[in-house]
C-alpha positions, 0 to 999 in steps of 0.5 A: 297273884303269881304263885305265892310260894315263888314270890315268898321264896324270891323275897327270902332269897334277897329278890325284889318285887315291883308293884306298878300302880296308876300313879306310882310304882313300888319296889318291895323287898324283905326287911330281913335280907341284908343283900337286898338292903345293900343292893337297894342302898347302892341303887339309891346312892347311884340315883342320887335321888334324895326324895323318895318315900320309904316305909315298912309295910306290915301285915298285922299290928303285932309285927310293929314290935319288930320295928318300933319300941315304946309306942303309945296305945294311941298309936296302936288304936289309930293305926289299927282303927284306920280304914285308909292306908295310913303311914305313921312315923314312929320315933322309937325305931329299933336298931334292926330297922334298915337305915333306908327307912329312917328319916334324918331324926331316926324315925321310921315309917310303918304302914299296916297293909290294907291291900287284900292282894298282899295279905297272903304274901305277908302272912307267908313271909311272916315279916314286913316288907320294905316299900320304896316308891320308884319313878319310871324316869329314874330307872336305877331299879330297872338295873336290878337283876332280881325284880319280879312283877307283882300283879295287883288288883285295881283296889290295892293301894300301896301309897299312903292316903294319910301320913302321920307323925307321932312324937315321944310325948304322944303329939300327933301331926298329920303331914302332906304327901 
């Protein structure tokens, strides 16, 4: 991976990383950088692309407390015990969660990182990354001036393999991706 300090400093300064995969590409930015979130929101409005998958990628389960409140033990056990890349939609988003990550009901998607390539970066920055699926044809992200490529190994998977929604009552519903 590119120099870890360079990537971490780039994210902390409000920059973006682009992770290109076989089937999809992902734009990543810090959840704590308002200027990055503003640029992203502007880009999404200009693209007029209502269908995109966005979620917060966290490095360890304790990071979940920063973005979600009042989640059940079941949610914790499922997320931590899953060997697959599992995106869970929680309905108890904290106010500081960027609006780009919330769905119409205010739910927030969070996925525990299963990519060993990203582990050191997530540890270095100490918080989650906003992850948005981008298409090569839309191209609005290409106009962003501060995008660095993020080299990933073949086993790294940023796309969720399963998506699950948890209700306040503890109901579990698996969704299609």
